[in-house]
LODREN-637365 format. One record per residue (C-alpha): residue in one letter; x, y, z. Coordinates in steps of 0.1 Angstrom, whole numbers, padded with zeros to 4 digits, always signed. Each point is the difference from the previous one (the first is absolute). Layout:
N
AXYZ
...
***
This chain:
528
M-0053-0082-1058
I+0014-0029+0023
R+0021+0020+0022
T-0036+0018+0007
K-0017-0034+0006
K+0028-0006+0025
F-0005+0036+0021
F-0037-0008+0005
S+0007-0030+0009
V+0024+0010+0029
L-0021+0030+0005
L-0030-0020+0009
A+0021-0029+0026
L+0010+0029+0022
V-0032+0011+0002
M-0014-0034+0012
V+0029-0004+0025
L-0006+0032+0017
A-0038-0007+0003
L+0008-0027+0020
L+0022+0012+0023
P-0012-0017+0038
V-0007+0021+0035
G+0022-0018+0031
A-0014-0001+0032
A+0015-0005+0034
H-0012+0001+0038
A+0013+0020+0032
T-0004-0006+0032
D-0001+0028+0032
D+0010-0010+0028
T-0003+0025+0032
T+0012-0001+0040
P-0015+0016+0031
T+0025+0017+0015
T+0003-0015+0040
Y+0021+0014+0030
T+0016-0017+0030
V-0011+0003+0038
S+0027-0012+0019
F+0000-0008+0041
D+0029+0009+0018
S-0008-0017+0032
D+0033+0012+0019
G+0011-0030+0019
G-0037-0013-0002
S-0013-0032-0017
A+0003+0003-0037
V-0027+0013-0024
E-0010-0008-0035
E+0005+0030-0024
Q-0029+0007-0016
K-0002+0006-0043
V-0032+0028+0001
A-0014+0014-0039
A+0005+0036-0001
G-0031+0022+0016
E-0006-0032+0022
K-0002-0006+0032
A+0028-0022+0022
T-0017-0024+0024
E+0012+0003+0040
P+0019-0035+0009
E-0002-0017+0032
D+0020+0016+0025
P+0032-0011+0005
T+0014-0011+0034
K+0034+0008+0016
E+0014-0011+0036
G-0003+0025+0024
Y-0024+0024-0018
T-0034+0008-0012
F-0006+0013-0037
D-0018+0031-0005
Y-0007+0009-0035
W+0017+0002-0032
Q+0019+0034-0006
T+0010+0016-0030
E+0036+0012-0003
E-0011+0034+0010
G-0009-0017+0037
T-0040+0000-0004
E-0025-0023+0002
F-0003-0022-0033
D-0038+0009-0013
F-0010-0035-0022
N-0026+0013-0011
S+0020+0023-0026
A+0007-0007-0030
I+0033-0010-0015
N+0018+0021-0023
D+0035-0011+0005
D+0024-0024+0012
I-0001+0002+0039
T+0017-0013+0030
L-0020+0001+0033
K+0023-0005+0030
A-0013-0019+0033
K-0015+0024+0030
W+0013-0019+0037
T-0007+0003+0036
E+0022-0015+0026
N-0015-0023+0024
K+0004+0010+0033
P+0004-0031+0025
A-0019-0004+0027
T+0018+0002+0034
F-0007-0004+0037
T+0016+0023+0034
V+0017-0022+0023
T-0001+0023+0037
F+0023-0007+0024
D-0011+0007+0041
S+0037+0002+0018
D-0023-0003+0029
G+0016+0029+0019
G+0035-0001-0016
S+0014+0020-0031
A-0022+0005-0028
V+0001-0024-0030
E-0010+0014-0033
A-0026-0017-0020
Q+0004-0018-0032
T-0020+0000-0029
V+0002-0031-0017
T-0011-0013-0034
A-0028-0031+0000
G+0018-0034+0001
G+0034+0019+0010
T+0020-0004+0032
A+0006+0031+0029
T+0037+0009+0011
K+0008-0005+0032
P+0007+0031+0017
A+0030+0004+0022
D-0009-0009+0042
P-0020+0030+0017
T+0009+0011+0033
K-0011-0002+0032
E+0014+0013+0033
G+0000-0029+0024
F-0004-0026-0027
T+0014-0021-0026
F-0021-0009-0031
D-0008-0032-0009
S-0022-0002-0031
W-0028+0018-0020
L-0036-0025+0010
K-0030-0003-0021
E-0035+0009+0015
D+0000-0036+0011
E+0031+0002+0018
T+0022-0022-0021
A+0030+0011-0018
F-0002+0020-0034
D+0021-0018-0025
F+0018+0028-0021
N-0001-0026-0032
S-0035+0000-0002
A-0025+0015-0031
I-0018+0029+0013
T-0035+0000-0008
A-0020+0024+0020
N+0007+0024+0022
I+0018-0005+0033
T+0013+0013+0034
L+0029-0018+0014
K+0006+0006+0036
A+0031+0001+0021
K+0011-0024+0025
W+0027+0010+0027
T+0017-0023+0033
A+0004+0026+0028
Q+0037+0006+0008
E+0018+0001+0037
A+0006+0034+0004
P+0041+0004+0010
A+0010+0017+0031
E-0001+0040-0004
E+0038-0001+0006
D+0008-0021-0023
S-0022+0014-0032
F+0000+0034-0020
T-0030+0017-0013
V-0004+0006-0038
T-0031+0024-0010
F-0010+0013-0037
A-0002+0033-0014
A-0026+0004-0029
G+0023+0030-0012
E-0022+0016-0028
G-0027-0025+0006
T-0026-0005+0028
G-0013-0024+0024
S+0021-0022+0028
M+0017-0030+0007
A+0001-0019+0032
E+0039+0004+0013
V+0020-0033+0001
K+0019-0016+0026
V+0036-0014-0016
E+0019-0026+0022
K+0037+0015+0006
G+0022-0021-0024
K-0028-0008-0026
K-0009+0015-0029
L-0031+0019-0006
T-0019-0014-0033
L-0011+0031-0021
P-0037+0002-0002
E-0029+0005-0027
N-0011+0038+0002
G-0030+0009+0018
F-0002+0035-0003
T-0022+0021-0028
A+0015+0010-0030
P+0002+0041-0007
I-0019+0009-0032
A+0012-0012-0034
K+0030-0023+0023
E+0010-0035+0006
F+0019-0015+0028
D+0039-0008-0013
K+0016-0011+0036
W+0007+0007+0030
D+0029+0021+0006
L+0024-0033+0014
G-0014-0019-0028
K-0025-0020-0022
P-0027-0019+0016
G+0010-0036+0011
E+0037+0011+0005
Q+0019-0008+0031
V+0015+0027+0020
D+0023+0000+0032
I-0016+0027+0026
T+0024+0009+0029
A-0021+0021+0015
D-0038+0021+0002
T-0005+0005-0034
T-0020+0021-0024
V-0009-0014-0039
T-0012+0022-0023
A-0019-0001-0030
I+0008+0009-0034
W-0024+0010-0030
K+0003-0001-0033
W-0023+0020-0029
Q-0028-0023-0009
S+0010-0012-0037
F-0017-0020-0024
T+0012-0016-0031
V-0009+0005-0034
T+0001-0027-0027
F+0007+0005-0041
D-0014-0027-0019
S+0009+0009-0036
D-0020-0025-0020
G+0029-0015-0021
G+0016+0032+0000
S+0032+0011+0014
A+0005-0009+0037
V-0006+0032+0024
E+0011+0000+0035
A-0025-0002+0029
Q+0003+0032+0022
E+0002+0007+0041
V-0028+0027+0005
I-0004+0014+0036
R-0039+0005+0010
G-0017+0029-0015
H+0026+0006-0023
Q+0000-0004-0037
A+0020-0028-0024
T+0021+0021-0024
K-0010-0013-0037
P+0027-0025-0018
A+0009+0007-0034
D-0022-0015-0027
P+0004-0039-0007
T+0007-0009-0030
K-0018-0030-0017
E+0008-0007-0039
G-0032+0005-0024
F-0020+0021+0030
T+0004+0035+0014
F-0001+0004+0036
D-0030+0019+0010
S-0008-0003+0035
W+0006-0015+0037
Q-0032-0014+0015
T-0016-0011+0029
P-0013-0036+0006
D-0034+0012-0003
G+0009+0010-0038
K+0003+0040+0003
K+0029+0022-0006
F+0022+0003+0033
D+0007+0036+0008
F+0036+0006+0012
G-0017+0036+0019
S-0018-0023+0028
P+0015-0011+0033
V+0007-0039+0005
D-0011-0014+0030
S+0000-0039-0008
D+0019-0026-0020
I-0014+0003-0037
T+0016-0015-0038
L-0004+0020-0030
K-0003-0017-0031
A+0011+0017-0035
K-0026+0008-0027
W+0014-0002-0030
I-0015+0008-0036
E+0006-0021-0029
K+0019+0021-0029
K-0014+0003-0032
P+0021-0004-0030
D+0013+0028-0026
T-0030+0000-0023
F-0004+0017-0032
T-0033+0007-0025
V-0005-0011-0035
S-0028+0017-0018
F-0018-0011-0032
E-0003+0026-0027
T-0029-0014-0024
N+0001+0030-0025
G-0039+0001+0003
G-0007-0034+0000
S-0015-0014+0036
A+0013+0005+0033
V+0027-0019+0015
E+0010+0001+0038
K+0031+0011+0012
Q+0025-0031+0016
T+0019+0004+0031
V+0030-0022-0003
E+0031-0002+0028
K+0031+0009-0016
G+0018-0025-0017
K-0030-0024-0006
T-0024+0002-0037
A-0029+0016-0005
A-0032-0021-0010
N-0011+0001-0038
P-0036+0014+0005
T-0025-0012-0020
A-0001+0019-0037
P-0023+0032+0002
T-0024+0001-0027
R-0006+0035-0024
K-0030-0001-0025
G+0011-0009-0037
Y+0037-0009+0008
S+0017-0033+0016
F+0025-0002+0025
S+0039-0003-0011
G+0017+0002+0033
W+0015+0021+0029
Y+0031+0021-0011
S+0025+0020+0022
D+0002+0034-0022
K-0026+0021-0015
D+0006-0004-0035
L-0005-0041+0005
K+0037-0009-0014
T+0009-0022+0031
A-0023-0025+0014
Y+0000-0007+0037
D+0013-0033+0010
F-0022-0006+0032
T+0024-0031+0011
S+0027+0035+0009
A+0005+0013+0034
V-0019+0034+0013
T+0032+0020+0013
A-0026+0036-0002
D-0028+0015-0007
V-0012-0008-0039
T-0030+0007-0022
L-0009-0025-0026
Y-0016+0009-0033
T-0023-0022-0018
K+0002-0003-0041
W-0031-0003-0022
T-0008-0011-0033
E-0034+0013-0017
I-0022-0027-0015
K-0011+0002-0030
Y-0031-0025-0018
T+0001+0001-0035
V-0026-0017-0022
S+0021-0031-0016
A-0023-0021-0019
G-0036+0015-0018
A+0013+0039+0003
N-0033+0020-0024
G-0017-0029-0007
Y-0036-0002-0009
Y-0032-0013-0003
T-0027-0009-0027
L-0038+0000+0011
K-0018-0030-0002
S+0035-0019-0003
N-0007-0015+0036
K+0040-0002+0002
T+0020+0007+0028
V+0025+0026+0006
S+0030-0003+0020
I+0030+0023+0011
T+0030-0009+0017
V+0016+0024+0024
K+0034-0005+0016
R+0016+0018+0034
S+0036+0013-0006
E+0011-0013+0034
A-0007-0035+0013
D-0023-0010-0033
D-0006-0035+0014
T-0017+0022+0033
C-0024+0023-0027
L-0032-0020+0006
N+0003+0009+0039
H-0001+0032-0006
F-0031+0003-0021
S-0028+0026+0009
S-0027+0002-0027
V-0006+0004-0038
E-0015+0036-0013
I-0013+0009-0035
D-0006+0037-0006
G+0004+0007+0040
K-0031-0028+0007
T+0012-0029+0024
L-0011-0035-0012
T-0010-0025+0019
K+0023-0030+0004
D-0009-0035-0013
T-0030+0018-0012
D+0019+0019-0027
Y+0032-0013-0001
T+0019-0027+0011
V+0038+0006+0018
K+0027-0028-0004
S+0036-0001+0009
G+0028+0003-0030
S+0008+0029+0011
T-0034+0016+0001
V-0023-0015-0029
V-0037+0023+0000
S-0024-0024-0021
F-0031+0026-0009
K-0033-0021-0004
P-0021+0006-0034
E-0027+0008+0021
T+0016+0029+0013
L+0015+0012-0031
E-0031+0001-0019
K-0013+0027+0027
L+0023+0025-0015
A-0002+0025-0025
K+0015-0003-0032
G+0033+0020-0004
G+0030+0001+0026
H+0006-0003+0038
T+0023+0000+0022
V+0009-0031+0024
T+0018+0009+0033
V+0010-0030+0022
N+0009+0013+0036
F+0022-0020+0020
D+0005+0012+0038
D+0040+0019-0013
G-0013+0008-0034
K-0023-0004-0033
A+0006-0010-0033
E-0027+0014-0030
T-0004-0002-0036
K-0022+0001-0028
L-0032-0018-0012
T-0017+0005-0028
I-0039-0020-0006
Y-0011-0004-0035
A-0030-0003-0015
E-0017-0034-0008
G+0020-0020-0029
H+0029+0022+0001
S+0036-0015+0005
P+0035+0004-0010
K+0008-0023-0027
T+0031-0013+0020
G-0017-0028+0018
D+0006+0009+0032
E-0024+0020+0018
N+0014+0003+0035
N+0029+0022-0011
L-0009+0026-0024
A+0035+0020+0006
L+0020-0032-0003
W-0017-0001-0037
G+0005+0031-0006
A+0041+0000+0007
L+0000-0029-0027
A-0021+0017-0027
A+0025+0030+0003
V+0030-0028+0001
C-0018-0015-0033
V-0001+0034-0014
L+0030+0009+0006
G+0013-0039-0009
A-0017+0003-0032
A+0011+0036-0008
G+0037-0011+0003
G-0005-0030-0027
L-0014+0026-0019
I+0034+0026-0001
L+0017-0032-0002
L-0015-0012-0032
T+0001+0032-0019
K+0038+0005+0010
K+0003-0041-0017
K-0020+0012-0031
R+0024+0032-0007
T+0030-0019+0008
D-0012-0026-0022
K-0006+0030-0030
***
């Protein structure tokens, strides 16, 4: 008999401990960062322009124009060489390069009036520069003295040129030698045209070869006299004819590699074509073309008719890239990423799927190997989402009841299988027999998993008998039964809020009593 009493005491203590088990709660936070891209500005030798951070889909701000000595800024151009539109949306990192036009300095013309002497070619001089003193012209019977300005003062070739100017030759008359004491020098044009005055040279004296006074043939220019270069002195021992020698007129084509490997300049005969050189090289760039000073592509099939400097146009090489794709296995879409070789992919914002919680990215379809976002990307890769199903269960107050006119609150507690501390955040609504109840009017809800408490006035409206209670969440639901009893009806357990629990206790008690009876019967048999 004593053993039976001990058995019931232990059983009752166990039931009381189970009824007092607590439910814990915690809090979680979520943080997302908007995607931004970098707009970089390559001033191509000009003043620096600060890069910009632009949110995806937004527009970059057009910066102040950079400056570069000797050039005028045109616009910002893309890697393809087209003008960038600052009204366009930014959806990737981008580098813009400055487009420049070289400034041509102001020039002035210095004209030489030989006053009947041999012709002297005019000079084009940059503003503020100085003219070059030409070789002295010649004039039969005269000695050249100097070049005079309009006010008949001598011109200083060290003075700066600030306007167009014409200089006139000043001559001093020579005494004519006796006819028998001199030789006659005449000048022949050769392939050229025009005429030059003959010169008398005293016997025993030298002739200073004059500058050319003939008109050059088409596409040619004066090279020298058959006796030497202008300004050289030669012996004359008889009447002599000096003939002009002509050479093809040529121009210099200079190649500016803009930081690339050097390319040798070319001398091209007027009207002929320059030879396209081997493409230069520049680390990190691909050669595109040779451009004229006004930024146009140079045509090597066109004739050259002046000195010209061509500048290399480069296109920056894009690094090798790979694609990281995301297979969400039924969840919301995640945008693929383009990643430079050897760089790491960005861990994207976790996708969502109703009824499931996100459990990470995996590199295999079988979801056995978790992906490491610190590892370098060396090939195209597809990552797969692992999901864990979310379940909602009634952890307290299941299969409860309410007795009419009892004016008691009935509560049920719903637990979330994943991140239960966020259970209340997912709460949506409560239904009884498919009819949605009004929060705060028909029931209240609070945290601690999710605790729903039905107000007596709501339960008083229900018919006697069983009802289905559904607690809805944004990613699942939980269901239980609620029984409405007539006024005055109540189980004998003393806990009106948990009929199922008291039913279970009653069953345990019955089983315990049966066990005790069996033990007592065995004992009596043993005693006999």
